[in-house]
Backbone as JSON Lines, residues from 0, in Angstrom:
{"i":0,"aa":"M","n":[12.61,1.83,12.77],"ca":[12.19,2.37,11.56],"c":[10.86,1.67,11.23]}
{"i":1,"aa":"P","n":[10.86,0.42,11.54],"ca":[9.37,-0.22,11.35],"c":[8.37,0.36,11.9]}
{"i":2,"aa":"N","n":[8.32,1.04,13.05],"ca":[7.44,1.77,13.9],"c":[7.0,3.07,13.25]}
{"i":3,"aa":"F","n":[8.02,3.66,12.62],"ca":[7.78,5.0,11.7],"c":[6.79,4.42,10.35]}
{"i":4,"aa":"R","n":[7.21,3.42,9.65],"ca":[6.48,2.9,8.63],"c":[5.02,2.53,9.1]}
{"i":5,"aa":"L","n":[4.73,1.98,10.24],"ca":[3.42,1.53,10.65],"c":[2.73,2.81,10.95]}
{"i":6,"aa":"R","n":[3.0,3.93,11.28],"ca":[2.42,5.07,11.62],"c":[2.35,5.86,10.25]}
{"i":7,"aa":"R","n":[3.15,5.79,9.31],"ca":[3.03,6.36,8.05],"c":[1.9,5.61,7.08]}
{"i":8,"aa":"N","n":[1.97,4.24,7.38],"ca":[0.75,3.65,6.54],"c":[-0.59,3.38,7.46]}
{"i":9,"aa":"G","n":[-0.7,4.05,8.58],"ca":[-1.77,3.93,9.43],"c":[-3.17,3.91,8.76]}
{"i":10,"aa":"W","n":[-3.53,4.9,8.19],"ca":[-4.99,5.1,7.69],"c":[-4.97,4.01,6.56]}
{"i":11,"aa":"A","n":[-4.05,3.51,5.73],"ca":[-4.29,2.5,4.78],"c":[-4.43,1.21,5.42]}
{"i":12,"aa":"T","n":[-3.71,1.04,6.49],"ca":[-3.92,-0.2,7.32],"c":[-5.26,-0.49,8.07]}
{"i":13,"aa":"V","n":[-5.64,0.7,8.52],"ca":[-7.08,0.75,9.08],"c":[-8.13,0.5,8.29]}
{"i":14,"aa":"S","n":[-8.16,1.24,6.85],"ca":[-9.19,0.81,5.88],"c":[-9.06,-0.42,5.36]}
{"i":15,"aa":"L","n":[-7.93,-1.1,5.19],"ca":[-7.79,-2.4,4.95],"c":[-8.74,-3.57,5.96]}
{"i":16,"aa":"G","n":[-8.35,-2.99,7.28],"ca":[-8.98,-3.82,8.38],"c":[-10.55,-3.63,8.45]}
{"i":17,"aa":"L","n":[-11.06,-2.46,7.92],"ca":[-12.26,-2.17,8.09],"c":[-12.94,-3.01,6.75]}
{"i":18,"aa":"S","n":[-12.11,-3.12,5.87],"ca":[-12.89,-4.06,4.56],"c":[-12.9,-5.5,5.01]}
{"i":19,"aa":"V","n":[-11.77,-5.92,5.54],"ca":[-11.87,-7.22,6.0],"c":[-13.01,-7.26,7.01]}
{"i":20,"aa":"A","n":[-13.01,-6.43,8.02],"ca":[-14.3,-6.73,8.97],"c":[-15.72,-6.86,8.4]}
{"i":21,"aa":"F","n":[-15.65,-5.96,7.33],"ca":[-17.05,-5.79,6.45],"c":[-17.22,-7.0,5.64]}
{"i":22,"aa":"A","n":[-16.36,-7.63,5.2],"ca":[-16.34,-8.64,4.38],"c":[-16.78,-9.76,5.31]}
{"i":23,"aa":"V","n":[-16.16,-9.97,6.43],"ca":[-16.72,-10.99,7.29],"c":[-18.2,-10.9,7.85]}
{"i":24,"aa":"V","n":[-18.6,-9.59,8.06],"ca":[-20.11,-9.32,8.44],"c":[-20.88,-9.44,7.15]}
{"i":25,"aa":"A","n":[-20.49,-9.31,6.1],"ca":[-21.22,-9.61,4.89],"c":[-21.37,-11.11,4.65]}
{"i":26,"aa":"F","n":[-20.1,-11.97,4.78],"ca":[-20.56,-13.35,4.39],"c":[-21.27,-13.99,5.39]}
{"i":27,"aa":"S","n":[-21.06,-13.38,6.89],"ca":[-21.95,-14.11,8.06],"c":[-23.45,-13.88,7.83]}
{"i":28,"aa":"Y","n":[-23.67,-12.62,7.35],"ca":[-25.21,-12.27,7.1],"c":[-25.69,-13.02,6.08]}
{"i":29,"aa":"F","n":[-25.02,-13.09,4.87],"ca":[-25.87,-13.87,3.61],"c":[-25.74,-15.61,4.02]}
{"i":30,"aa":"S","n":[-24.43,-15.87,4.77],"ca":[-24.71,-17.23,5.38],"c":[-25.76,-17.76,6.12]}
{"i":31,"aa":"L","n":[-26.05,-16.8,7.04],"ca":[-27.35,-17.05,8.07],"c":[-28.6,-16.87,7.5]}
{"i":32,"aa":"A","n":[-28.59,-15.93,6.17],"ca":[-29.76,-15.91,5.32],"c":[-30.09,-17.0,4.38]}
{"i":33,"aa":"G","n":[-28.93,-17.82,4.43],"ca":[-29.4,-19.04,3.57],"c":[-28.57,-18.95,2.19]}
{"i":34,"aa":"A","n":[-27.98,-18.02,1.81],"ca":[-27.17,-17.76,0.75],"c":[-25.69,-17.67,0.99]}
{"i":35,"aa":"P","n":[-25.01,-18.61,1.25],"ca":[-23.55,-18.65,1.53],"c":[-22.75,-18.37,0.21]}
{"i":36,"aa":"L","n":[-23.01,-18.86,-0.76],"ca":[-22.5,-18.61,-2.0],"c":[-22.48,-17.09,-2.47]}
{"i":37,"aa":"R","n":[-23.5,-16.55,-2.21],"ca":[-23.68,-15.17,-2.72],"c":[-22.82,-14.4,-1.56]}
{"i":38,"aa":"G","n":[-22.86,-14.8,-0.3],"ca":[-22.0,-14.21,0.76],"c":[-20.85,-14.22,0.48]}
{"i":39,"aa":"A","n":[-20.24,-15.4,-0.07],"ca":[-18.68,-15.81,-0.41],"c":[-18.31,-14.62,-1.49]}
{"i":40,"aa":"L","n":[-19.1,-14.69,-2.32],"ca":[-18.84,-13.74,-3.88],"c":[-18.7,-12.35,-3.38]}
{"i":41,"aa":"F","n":[-19.63,-11.72,-2.58],"ca":[-19.82,-10.42,-1.86],"c":[-18.64,-10.14,-1.11]}
{"i":42,"aa":"A","n":[-18.31,-11.07,-0.23],"ca":[-17.03,-10.9,0.6],"c":[-15.72,-10.65,-0.06]}
{"i":43,"aa":"L","n":[-15.55,-11.74,-1.44],"ca":[-14.42,-11.51,-2.1],"c":[-14.22,-10.24,-2.89]}
{"i":44,"aa":"L","n":[-15.7,-9.89,-3.42],"ca":[-15.69,-8.51,-3.98],"c":[-15.26,-7.38,-3.04]}
{"i":45,"aa":"I","n":[-15.63,-7.4,-1.87],"ca":[-15.14,-6.65,-0.61],"c":[-13.67,-6.6,-0.66]}
{"i":46,"aa":"L","n":[-13.09,-7.82,-0.43],"ca":[-11.55,-8.06,-0.18],"c":[-10.94,-7.44,-1.2]}
{"i":47,"aa":"L","n":[-11.35,-7.8,-2.32],"ca":[-10.44,-7.35,-3.58],"c":[-10.33,-5.58,-3.67]}
{"i":48,"aa":"A","n":[-11.69,-5.16,-3.46],"ca":[-11.52,-3.75,-3.32],"c":[-10.75,-3.01,-2.36]}
{"i":49,"aa":"G","n":[-10.84,-3.73,-1.07],"ca":[-10.03,-3.22,-0.22],"c":[-8.56,-3.45,-0.28]}
{"i":50,"aa":"G","n":[-8.13,-4.42,-0.81],"ca":[-6.85,-4.61,-1.28],"c":[-6.24,-3.92,-2.35]}
{"i":51,"aa":"W","n":[-7.04,-3.42,-3.27],"ca":[-6.86,-2.53,-4.44],"c":[-6.5,-1.11,-3.71]}
{"i":52,"aa":"E","n":[-7.41,-0.75,-2.89],"ca":[-7.44,0.51,-2.21],"c":[-5.95,0.66,-1.48]}
{"i":53,"aa":"Y","n":[-5.71,-0.41,-0.54],"ca":[-4.68,-0.44,0.24],"c":[-3.47,-0.16,-0.55]}
{"i":54,"aa":"R","n":[-3.18,-0.99,-1.93],"ca":[-2.08,-1.16,-2.71],"c":[-1.9,0.39,-3.19]}
{"i":55,"aa":"R","n":[-3.12,0.93,-3.76],"ca":[-2.9,2.27,-4.29],"c":[-2.82,3.48,-3.34]}
{"i":56,"aa":"K","n":[-3.12,3.26,-2.09],"ca":[-2.63,4.41,-0.92],"c":[-1.05,4.04,-0.74]}
{"i":57,"aa":"L","n":[-0.51,2.92,-0.76],"ca":[0.84,2.76,-0.53],"c":[1.66,3.31,-1.6]}
{"i":58,"aa":"Q","n":[1.1,3.05,-2.72],"ca":[1.6,3.63,-4.09],"c":[1.72,5.06,-3.86]}
{"i":59,"aa":"D","n":[0.76,5.57,-3.67],"ca":[0.49,7.11,-3.81],"c":[1.69,7.56,-2.5]}
{"i":60,"aa":"T","n":[1.77,6.88,-1.35],"ca":[2.65,7.37,-0.45],"c":[4.25,7.33,-0.89]}
{"i":61,"aa":"V","n":[4.5,6.07,-1.59],"ca":[5.95,6.07,-2.07],"c":[6.09,7.27,-3.27]}
{"i":62,"aa":"I","n":[5.05,7.44,-4.01],"ca":[5.46,8.44,-5.21],"c":[5.37,9.97,-4.55]}
{"i":63,"aa":"A","n":[4.72,10.19,-3.43],"ca":[4.88,11.52,-3.0],"c":[6.27,11.58,-2.15]}
{"i":64,"aa":"E","n":[6.62,10.66,-1.56],"ca":[8.02,10.49,-0.9],"c":[9.25,10.9,-1.96]}
{"i":65,"aa":"S","n":[8.9,10.47,-3.05],"ca":[10.09,10.59,-4.18],"c":[10.1,12.01,-4.79]}
{"i":66,"aa":"Y","n":[8.73,12.48,-4.87],"ca":[8.67,13.83,-5.2],"c":[9.1,14.72,-4.06]}
{"i":67,"aa":"E","n":[8.9,14.4,-2.99],"ca":[9.49,15.22,-1.9],"c":[11.12,15.28,-1.82]}
{"i":68,"aa":"A","n":[11.51,14.01,-2.14],"ca":[13.01,13.96,-2.23],"c":[13.64,14.61,-3.32]}
{"i":69,"aa":"E","n":[12.91,14.68,-4.63],"ca":[13.37,15.3,-5.67],"c":[13.38,16.95,-5.42]}
{"i":70,"aa":"A","n":[12.43,17.32,-4.66],"ca":[12.51,18.74,-4.51],"c":[13.38,19.13,-3.41]}
{"i":71,"aa":"E","n":[13.67,18.28,-2.39],"ca":[14.68,18.82,-1.41],"c":[16.06,18.65,-1.99]}
{"i":72,"aa":"A","n":[16.36,17.68,-3.11],"ca":[17.58,17.67,-3.73],"c":[17.68,18.94,-4.57]}
{"i":73,"aa":"Q","n":[16.64,19.15,-5.16],"ca":[16.67,20.4,-6.07],"c":[16.99,21.87,-5.23]}
{"i":74,"aa":"Q","n":[16.22,21.76,-3.91],"ca":[16.77,23.01,-3.21],"c":[18.17,23.08,-2.76]}
{"i":75,"aa":"R","n":[18.62,21.58,-2.37],"ca":[20.06,21.71,-1.93],"c":[20.75,22.23,-3.07]}
{"i":76,"aa":"K","n":[20.67,21.74,-4.28],"ca":[21.18,21.97,-5.5],"c":[21.17,23.48,-5.62]}
{"i":77,"aa":"N","n":[20.12,24.26,-5.46],"ca":[19.76,25.58,-5.87],"c":[20.88,26.6,-4.82]}
{"i":78,"aa":"R","n":[21.01,26.02,-3.53],"ca":[21.58,26.76,-2.36],"c":[22.97,26.92,-2.6]}
{"i":79,"aa":"Q","n":[23.54,25.78,-3.15],"ca":[24.94,25.8,-3.29],"c":[25.5,26.57,-4.54]}
């Protein structure tokens, strides 16, 4: 079952990973440019946005699954 869950959340996980990678690159760039505080704040903003988007995508998946389960239950009820 964990393998199925990993595939189901694949794009959400990939987008979170890209957000983390972009935050690291942004922090590195600003640190090398001489503004580590600005880089840290920008990286934090990117991480917060990526985490929020990840959570929203997972919540959308759960809601969609609940609607599908309700629709299947209603179809089974109508068949009987």
